[in-house]
ZAMAR-610210 format. One record per residue: residue number from 0; x, y, z of N, C-alpha, C in turn; residue in three letters. Coordinates in steps of 0.02 Angstrom, whole numbers. Layout:
# residues N
NUM	X	Y	Z	X	Y	Z	X	Y	Z	ALA
...
This chain:
# residues 121
0	3831	6	3414	3822	57	3479	3781	16	3518	MET
1	3733	-38	3518	3691	-75	3568	3766	-101	3630	VAL
2	3818	-115	3592	3858	-160	3633	3903	-94	3664	LEU
3	3908	-48	3644	3951	14	3684	3885	46	3739	GLN
4	3835	52	3726	3782	64	3780	3783	10	3844	LEU
5	3787	-38	3819	3781	-97	3869	3847	-106	3915	ARG
6	3890	-84	3868	3970	-79	3920	3965	-18	3970	ALA
7	3939	25	3934	3930	93	3976	3893	85	4032	ILE
8	3817	35	4026	3789	40	4080	3813	1	4130	LEU
9	3844	-81	4090	3888	-100	4150	3926	-87	4191	ARG
10	3971	-36	4154	4024	13	4200	3995	47	4261	SER
11	3930	76	4230	3891	127	4270	3887	90	4351	THR
12	3822	23	4334	3823	-24	4372	3878	-40	4432	LEU
13	3934	-56	4415	3985	-79	4438	4009	-28	4485	ILE
14	4013	34	4443	4031	92	4496	3982	123	4551	LEU
15	3936	122	4528	3881	123	4586	3889	79	4627	ALA
16	3881	6	4632	3895	-32	4681	3948	-21	4715	ALA
17	4010	-15	4687	4074	-6	4728	4054	54	4763	LEU
18	4031	109	4748	4053	166	4774	3979	168	4831	SER
19	3930	125	4833	3886	135	4893	3910	86	4958	SER
20	3944	17	4921	3973	-24	4972	4031	27	5008	SER
21	4054	72	4976	4129	102	5014	4087	152	5056	ALA
22	4029	187	5035	4013	229	5073	3970	194	5142	LEU
23	3947	134	5119	3914	99	5179	3957	79	5237	ALA
24	4013	68	5208	4067	46	5275	4084	101	5329	SER
25	4091	155	5284	4096	222	5325	4034	240	5392	GLU
26	3970	222	5358	3917	230	5411	3901	194	5463	GLU
27	3874	200	5517	3829	162	5554	3803	110	5531	THR
28	3800	50	5562	3765	-16	5532	3686	18	5544	ASP
29	3661	62	5592	3595	59	5606	3576	108	5547	TYR
30	3536	128	5520	3506	208	5478	3454	224	5526	VAL
31	3403	176	5546	3341	208	5570	3339	247	5630	ALA
32	3390	240	5671	3411	290	5740	3480	282	5748	TRP
33	3488	328	5781	3563	347	5808	3563	300	5868	LEU
34	3643	263	5892	3651	225	5936	3682	267	5989	ARG
35	3681	247	6063	3701	293	6115	3783	280	6094	VAL
36	3816	240	6065	3903	263	6068	3917	293	6003	ASP
37	3870	308	5942	3883	366	5890	3863	429	5928	ASP
38	3827	424	5976	3808	499	5995	3871	521	6058	LEU
39	3891	475	6098	3936	493	6138	3995	497	6101	VAL
40	4018	471	6043	4068	476	6011	4080	575	5978	ARG
41	4000	580	5959	4009	635	5927	4014	701	5992	LYS
42	3989	669	6047	3985	726	6106	4053	726	6130	CYS
43	4099	674	6114	4178	682	6125	4223	707	6078	SER
44	4207	719	6017	4234	733	5962	4258	792	5966	ALA
45	4317	809	5926	4354	875	5931	4344	923	5885	PRO
46	4293	905	5839	4261	954	5786	4213	992	5825	LYS
47	4195	1047	5817	4140	1093	5859	4069	1083	5818	ALA
48	4067	1048	5744	3993	1020	5713	3966	973	5754	TRP
49	4026	913	5768	4004	860	5800	3963	866	5872	GLU
50	3998	913	5902	3984	926	5987	3910	980	5976	ILE
51	3909	1023	5930	3857	1045	5915	3780	1002	5875	ALA
52	3814	950	5860	3744	897	5842	3731	846	5898	TYR
53	3778	844	5947	3771	803	6010	3725	854	6056	CYS
54	3751	912	6069	3698	965	6102	3648	969	6086	ILE
55	3629	964	6010	3554	995	5991	3507	911	5983	GLY
56	3538	868	5975	3517	789	5992	3496	785	6057	TYR
57	3525	810	6123	3517	799	6182	3470	844	6207	VAL
58	3475	906	6195	3417	957	6196	3348	935	6174	VAL
59	3369	912	6118	3287	900	6080	3250	854	6120	GLY
60	3304	787	6149	3269	737	6193	3258	784	6246	VAL
61	3281	821	6282	3266	846	6346	3200	891	6341	ALA
62	3184	928	6301	3149	950	6269	3066	917	6288	ASP
63	3073	870	6232	3012	822	6242	3003	796	6291	VAL
64	3048	760	6356	3049	734	6403	3028	773	6465	ALA
65	3044	850	6454	3040	894	6502	2967	921	6507	ASN
66	2935	926	6450	2864	939	6425	2817	872	6436	ASN
67	2843	821	6448	2793	762	6429	2734	761	6491	ASP
68	2662	755	6473	2615	765	6517	2618	712	6560	PRO
69	2641	655	6542	2636	592	6575	2679	578	6642	THR
70	2694	522	6661	2719	521	6721	2808	502	6708	ASP
71	2829	503	6650	2890	488	6606	2924	550	6608	LEU
72	2891	613	6626	2907	684	6633	2964	694	6681	ARG
73	3019	734	6647	3082	743	6690	3081	815	6718	ILE
74	3113	848	6767	3115	906	6781	3195	928	6785	CYS
75	3197	976	6717	3272	980	6728	3280	1059	6753	ILE
76	3318	1077	6794	3344	1123	6822	3345	1188	6771	PRO
77	3314	1254	6769	3297	1304	6746	3376	1318	6730	GLN
78	3425	1316	6769	3494	1359	6786	3554	1313	6733	SER
79	3524	1265	6744	3571	1211	6695	3593	1217	6631	LEU
80	3636	1236	6604	3663	1249	6530	3660	1172	6475	THR
81	3658	1201	6415	3650	1148	6372	3723	1092	6368	GLN
82	3774	1143	6388	3845	1111	6399	3848	1071	6456	ALA
83	3812	1079	6506	3809	1039	6584	3761	983	6543	GLN
84	3697	1001	6522	3679	939	6502	3709	866	6468	LEU
85	3743	900	6407	3784	863	6375	3826	817	6416	LYS
86	3856	854	6466	3904	829	6501	3869	784	6546	THR
87	3800	771	6583	3770	723	6626	3765	657	6570	VAL
88	3751	673	6512	3738	627	6450	3794	580	6452	ILE
89	3846	613	6448	3932	568	6434	3953	548	6502	VAL
90	3934	580	6557	3944	534	6610	3909	470	6632	GLN
91	3842	473	6615	3789	426	6627	3809	376	6577	TYR
92	3826	378	6512	3852	320	6464	3916	316	6491	PHE
93	3956	345	6501	4032	318	6535	4018	265	6599	ALA
94	3949	271	6628	3950	225	6691	3893	158	6669	GLN
95	3877	174	6607	3827	127	6578	3870	105	6514	HIS
96	3914	71	6500	3930	36	6441	3879	-5	6415	PRO
97	3852	-35	6457	3811	-96	6419	3758	-70	6378	GLU
98	3742	13	6379	3681	33	6335	3711	76	6260	ASP
99	3781	43	6260	3819	79	6179	3755	60	6119	SER
100	3742	-6	6125	3710	-15	6063	3643	2	6064	ASN
101	3618	30	6128	3538	36	6113	3526	105	6077	TYR
102	3481	117	6067	3438	170	6016	3445	233	6075	ALA
103	3496	283	6036	3509	350	6083	3430	391	6114	ALA
104	3390	396	6081	3327	425	6081	3311	409	6167	PHE
105	3290	364	6158	3257	318	6219	3307	312	6283	SER
106	3395	291	6264	3427	293	6317	3436	351	6351	SER
107	3456	404	6313	3460	476	6334	3389	510	6372	VAL
108	3337	490	6362	3292	499	6400	3278	460	6468	ARG
109	3313	402	6457	3312	364	6523	3362	396	6567	ILE
110	3429	402	6539	3478	442	6571	3458	521	6603	ALA
111	3413	540	6584	3389	611	6602	3345	608	6659	LEU
112	3305	548	6654	3247	523	6709	3299	519	6775	ARG
113	3340	478	6765	3371	454	6807	3416	514	6866	ALA
114	3435	573	6837	3463	620	6849	3422	682	6869	ARG
115	3348	682	6836	3324	742	6847	3258	720	6851	PHE
116	3240	667	6919	3163	638	6908	3114	695	6944	PRO
117	3069	694	6924	3016	749	6953	2987	737	7027	CYS
118	2996	777	7075	2964	766	7141	2897	747	7122	ALA
119	2875	681	7191	2795	664	7176	2766	721	7211	ALA
120	2704	711	7176	2652	753	7193	2627	744	7248	HIS
């Protein structure tokens, strides 16, 4: 009985180790944040849910930056659509491929600030 339990436990552990390594190989290397190239890939994907993920991410960053009370605030025109905002980001990163491994949040904010700076007071 004890030998059977050990065999089952050993098999379960081996299966769990194989499953986790297979899953890890499909995911990005960074779990703490989304990288720019991962975001751009979602923004350009053929699946609607990936584009929706991209737009939601970009709009979330834009909301934070647009309402920032500090000098880092951006000023996005009210007439700009969410799809246009996504296009701005994709175009910016196409022109800045050196940013592809950076964290998406701060990089999107930099891209938005470059495109939509607030006028000096």
